[in-house]
ZAMARGU-4260 file (C-alpha; in steps of 0.2 Angstrom, whole numbers, plus 5000, padded with zeros to 4 digits):
<rodrens>
0) 4938/5736/5055 | 4922/5729/5062 | 4914/5736/5078 | 4903/5726/5089 | 4889/5737/5094
5) 4885/5726/5109 | 4903/5728/5115 | 4902/5747/5113 | 4886/5747/5123 | 4894/5737/5137
10) 4909/5749/5138 | 4897/5764/5139 | 4887/5757/5153 | 4903/5753/5163 | 4909/5771/5161
15) 4892/5778/5166 | 4891/5767/5181 | 4909/5773/5186 | 4904/5791/5184 | 4888/5788/5194
20) 4897/5779/5208 | 4910/5793/5209 | 4896/5806/5210 | 4887/5797/5223 | 4902/5794/5233
25) 4907/5812/5232 | 4890/5817/5238 | 4891/5805/5252 | 4907/5812/5258 | 4901/5829/5256
30) 4886/5825/5267 | 4897/5818/5280 | 4907/5834/5282 | 4899/5848/5292 | 4898/5865/5283
35) 4898/5882/5291 | 4881/5889/5288 | 4883/5906/5298 | 4897/5915/5306 | 4902/5932/5314
40) 4910/5941/5329 | 4904/5940/5347 | 4918/5948/5357 | 4916/5961/5370 | 4929/5971/5360
45) 4922/5966/5343 | 4932/5954/5333 | 4942/5947/5348 | 4930/5932/5347 | 4922/5924/5332
50) 4907/5912/5331 | 4903/5899/5318 | 4888/5888/5317 | 4890/5872/5307 | 4877/5861/5298
55) 4877/5848/5312 | 4871/5860/5325 | 4888/5865/5333 | 4890/5883/5339 | 4909/5886/5341
60) 4915/5902/5349 | 4934/5905/5348 | 4946/5918/5351 | 4954/5927/5366 | 4946/5937/5380
65) 4928/5941/5385 | 4912/5938/5376 | 4899/5952/5373 | 4883/5953/5384 | 4866/5952/5376
70) 4848/5954/5381 | 4834/5941/5381 | 4823/5941/5365 | 4809/5950/5374 | 4820/5965/5378
75) 4825/5979/5365 | 4844/5979/5369 | 4858/5970/5359 | 4853/5952/5353 | 4863/5937/5351
80) 4870/5937/5333 | 4865/5919/5330 | 4847/5922/5335 | 4840/5918/5318 | 4848/5901/5319
85) 4844/5897/5338 | 4833/5882/5334 | 4847/5874/5325 | 4860/5874/5339 | 4863/5856/5347
90) 4880/5859/5355 | 4890/5874/5361 | 4908/5873/5362 | 4918/5888/5370 | 4936/5889/5366
95) 4950/5888/5380 | 4955/5906/5378 | 4938/5913/5380 | 4937/5922/5397 | 4919/5926/5400
100) 4902/5919/5394 | 4890/5933/5389 | 4873/5935/5397 | 4858/5927/5388 | 4869/5919/5375
105) 4857/5904/5373 | 4842/5910/5382 | 4827/5898/5379 | 4837/5887/5367 | 4827/5871/5368
110) 4837/5862/5355 | 4854/5862/5363 | 4858/5846/5373 | 4876/5849/5378 | 4889/5862/5381
115) 4908/5862/5383 | 4916/5877/5392 | 4934/5881/5390 | 4946/5881/5404 | 4949/5900/5405
120) 4931/5906/5408 | 4930/5916/5424 | 4912/5922/5423 | 4896/5913/5417 | 4885/5927/5413
125) 4867/5932/5418 | 4854/5920/5411 | 4867/5913/5399 | 4858/5896/5398 | 4841/5900/5406
130) 4827/5889/5400 | 4839/5878/5390 | 4828/5864/5396 | 4836/5849/5387 | 4854/5852/5393
135) 4858/5835/5402 | 4874/5838/5411 | 4887/5852/5414 | 4905/5853/5419 | 4910/5869/5427
140) 4929/5872/5425 | 4940/5876/5439 | 4943/5893/5431 | 4926/5900/5435 | 4924/5913/5449
145) 4907/5919/5447 | 4891/5910/5442 | 4879/5924/5438 | 4861/5925/5442 | 4849/5914/5432
150) 4863/5906/5423 | 4855/5889/5423 | 4838/5894/5428 | 4825/5881/5422 | 4838/5869/5415
155) 4825/5855/5419 | 4835/5840/5412 | 4851/5842/5422 | 4852/5826/5432 | 4863/5819/5446
160) 4876/5829/5456 | 4880/5847/5453 | 4898/5851/5457 | 4903/5869/5461 | 4922/5870/5459
165) 4933/5877/5473 | 4937/5892/5462 | 4919/5899/5463 | 4916/5913/5475 | 4899/5919/5470
170) 4883/5909/5465 | 4870/5922/5459 | 4852/5924/5462 | 4841/5910/5455 | 4857/5902/5446
175) 4850/5884/5447 | 4832/5888/5450 | 4820/5874/5444 | 4833/5862/5440 | 4821/5849/5445
180) 4831/5833/5442 | 4846/5837/5452 | 4848/5826/5466 | 4863/5833/5476 | 4874/5848/5476
185) 4893/5849/5481 | 4898/5867/5485 | 4916/5872/5483 | 4925/5878/5498 | 4928/5896/5492
190) 4910/5901/5489 | 4906/5916/5499 | 4889/5921/5492 | 4874/5910/5488 | 4861/5922/5481
195) 4842/5922/5485 | 4832/5908/5477 | 4848/5900/5470 | 4841/5882/5471 | 4823/5887/5472
200) 4812/5873/5466 | 4825/5859/5465 | 4813/5846/5470 | 4824/5831/5471 | 4839/5838/5480
205) 4840/5828/5497 | 4855/5835/5506 | 4866/5851/5504 | 4881/5856/5513 | 4887/5874/5516
210) 4906/5876/5517 | 4914/5887/5530 | 4918/5900/5517 | 4900/5906/5515 | 4896/5923/5522
215) 4880/5927/5513 | 4864/5916/5510 | 4850/5925/5501 | 4831/5922/5506 | 4822/5907/5499
220) 4838/5899/5493 | 4832/5881/5496 | 4813/5884/5495 | 4803/5871/5486 | 4816/5858/5488
225) 4803/5845/5494 | 4814/5830/5496 | 4828/5840/5505 | 4828/5833/5523 | 4843/5843/5530
230) 4855/5857/5527 | 4872/5854/5534 | 4884/5868/5538 | 4903/5866/5541 | 4906/5868/5559
235) 4920/5881/5556 | 4908/5893/5548 | 4907/5909/5559 | 4891/5915/5551 | 4879/5901/5549
240) 4875/5885/5558 | 4863/5870/5557 | 4853/5862/5571 | 4843/5846/5568 | 4845/5850/5549
245) 4838/5868/5550 | 4848/5883/5544 | 4852/5898/5556 | 4861/5914/5555 | 4872/5914/5570
250) 4876/5933/5569 | 4858/5939/5567 | 4850/5926/5578 | 4839/5921/5563 | 4831/5905/5557
255) 4833/5905/5539 | 4826/5889/5532 | 4819/5873/5537 | 4821/5859/5524 | 4804/5856/5516
260) 4806/5837/5518 | 4808/5838/5537 | 4797/5826/5547 | 4790/5827/5564 | 4793/5840/5578
265) 4802/5856/5576 | 4810/5864/5591 | 4816/5882/5587 | 4832/5887/5597 | 4829/5899/5611
270) 4843/5911/5605 | 4832/5914/5589 | 4824/5932/5588 | 4818/5931/5570 | 4810/5918/5559
275) 4813/5923/5541 | 4800/5925/5528 | 4796/5908/5519 | 4807/5899/5532 | 4794/5885/5533
280) 4785/5887/5517 | 4777/5871/5512 | 4784/5860/5526 | 4769/5849/5526 | 4777/5835/5535
285) 4781/5844/5551 | 4768/5839/5565 | 4772/5850/5580 | 4781/5867/5582 | 4789/5874/5598
290) 4794/5892/5597 | 4808/5898/5609 | 4806/5912/5621 | 4817/5925/5612 | 4807/5925/5595
295) 4800/5942/5592 | 4796/5942/5574 | 4790/5930/5561 | 4791/5935/5543 | 4777/5934/5529
300) 4772/5917/5523 | 4784/5909/5536 | 4773/5894/5540 | 4762/5894/5525 | 4755/5878/5520
305) 4762/5868/5535 | 4746/5858/5533 | 4752/5844/5544 | 4754/5854/5560 | 4744/5847/5574
310) 4750/5859/5588 | 4760/5875/5591 | 4768/5880/5608 | 4776/5897/5610 | 4786/5902/5625
315) 4787/5920/5620 | 4779/5931/5633 | 4776/5945/5620 | 4768/5938/5605 | 4780/5937/5590
320) 4774/5950/5577 | 4768/5942/5561 | 4766/5948/5544 | 4756/5944/5528 | 4750/5926/5527
325) 4761/5920/5541 | 4751/5905/5545 | 4740/5903/5529 | 4736/5885/5525 | 4739/5880/5543
330) 4723/5872/5552 | 4716/5885/5563 | 4708/5873/5576 | 4724/5865/5581 | 4729/5867/5600
335) 4739/5883/5603 | 4749/5884/5619 | 4756/5901/5625 | 4761/5909/5642 | 4746/5910/5653
340) 4747/5929/5656 | 4749/5932/5637 | 4734/5923/5630 | 4724/5938/5627 | 4739/5947/5619
345) 4740/5932/5607 | 4722/5931/5604 | 4721/5950/5599 | 4738/5952/5590 | 4737/5960/5574
350) 4742/5952/5557 | 4734/5944/5542 | 4733/5925/5545 | 4742/5928/5562 | 4739/5923/5580
355) 4722/5930/5581 | 4716/5918/5568 | 4718/5902/5579 | 4703/5897/5589 | 4709/5883/5600
360) 4720/5892/5614 | 4722/5878/5627 | 4734/5872/5640 | 4743/5888/5644 | 4761/5888/5649
365) 4765/5894/5666 | 4783/5901/5662 | 4784/5914/5676 | 4794/5930/5673 | 4810/5927/5663
370) 4827/5934/5669 | 4835/5938/5652 | 4853/5936/5650 | 4862/5953/5653 | 4873/5959/5639
375) 4887/5972/5639 | 4879/5980/5623 | 4864/5987/5634 | 4863/5995/5651 | 4847/5999/5659
380) 4848/6010/5675 | 4841/6011/5688 | 4831/5995/5688 | 4820/5994/5697 | 4815/6012/5694
385) 4801/6024/5699 | 4802/6040/5688 | 4815/6038/5675 | 4824/6024/5666 | 4840/6027/5657
390) 4847/6017/5642 | 4865/6016/5636 | 4870/6006/5621 | 4887/6002/5614 | 4880/6003/5597
395) 4882/6020/5590 | 4869/6018/5577 | 4850/6024/5580 | 4841/6008/5587 | 4823/6005/5588
400) 4816/5999/5605 | 4798/5993/5610 | 4791/5992/5628 | 4777/5980/5633 | 4767/5978/5648
405) 4766/5961/5657 | 4751/5957/5645 | 4761/5959/5630 | 4753/5975/5625 | 4765/5988/5617
410) 4765/6004/5628 | 4779/6014/5620 | 4791/6013/5606 | 4805/6025/5600 | 4823/6026/5595
415) 4839/6027/5605 | 4856/6032/5599 | 4869/6028/5612 | 4859/6036/5627 | 4841/6039/5630
420) 4830/6043/5645 | 4812/6036/5647 | 4799/6044/5659 | 4790/6030/5668 | 4782/6040/5682
425) 4765/6038/5675 | 4766/6019/5673 | 4757/6007/5685 | 4769/5998/5696 | 4774/5981/5690
430) 4784/5972/5677 | 4788/5978/5659 | 4799/5971/5645 | 4809/5981/5633 | 4815/5973/5616
435) 4830/5981/5609 | 4845/5975/5598 | 4836/5958/5596 | 4835/5955/5615 | 4822/5957/5628
440) 4825/5963/5645 | 4814/5965/5661 | 4810/5982/5668 | 4803/5984/5686 | 4793/5999/5690
445) 4789/6003/5708
</rodrens>
């Protein structure tokens, strides 16, 4: 039998080609299937939850119950078990039976771009996604009750509208701080607490609405929202209100926050006794300020860098006390108008970057002596008085009081608990004012 060498060679080539083809195909298929590159446990109870990281960058967390809590990498406490692979994570997927997201689980993970949260999660832990700057969107499921502090702090790529579902009752401190590309926020109607600095530095948010359920709003919650022009409060909220887009605490007669994007004249309600710290910080577009006659305290840095102010008018007979850097960054040569009998008191008032730093007191206001609204909480008798003044309060707690003369100078201070008697025999005859329980009342000595 004769064998053709050329024929054998051709057949061999076909076999080798087929083997090569199958090998390449198998390799290609293998490359298309994500492989588990790391795994372990991450449950609060040990192995109730497991995690796997696949070669395509998906971190899957499955199981039932709560997740363990961890520390950020600069602390010495428990660290995330996938920490050595943190730069490989592109997607986080949390299963539907997981009930809590542990603290700091992806702290500083710049590689992650998307997260999927299962529909049984009730708590998003402290700092869980802090500094995950490339997450572009987030859907918070209706199961979530608490968004803990710093949960999404510095997630700078979050865009569009953030929706807080109706299930949420608490948004923690700095939860969405520096989410600079968010444009609007919809807060669910069960939220009771908005922590301090919650939306601090969210530069592009234009409006925000506070539902009637909210009972607590922390300081500086909306500071640094430079495009925010109004804060709207549901009219049924018993604790807070808004007037001309400015946020007030009705119970404490306090002005909390003026939106940084506010333009033009600001007229502070006469009922306000306190302007909170940072309330007008960076409101560079307001041009004139009118302070009502009941304001007695202005917090630190309250009007800092209101560089567009062209005039201030205060109707308070007694200069509202100021604190550290109350008016820093405000031009000190702008016209300041105050009650005529109070000019010297304003010019000599204590405080760093306070009333005494202004140089152009002009056009004093002839307000006369105010008759302050009587309240059932405070009784002063006899009034007028010649030797003794008796105070009686419905408030059983020790309460501070301050007494001023008609020039706004403090002449006496102390505490009263339900009842107290003040000896006024040595006082010069005239009109005095007592500030107590956030109100100011007139005393006549004869």
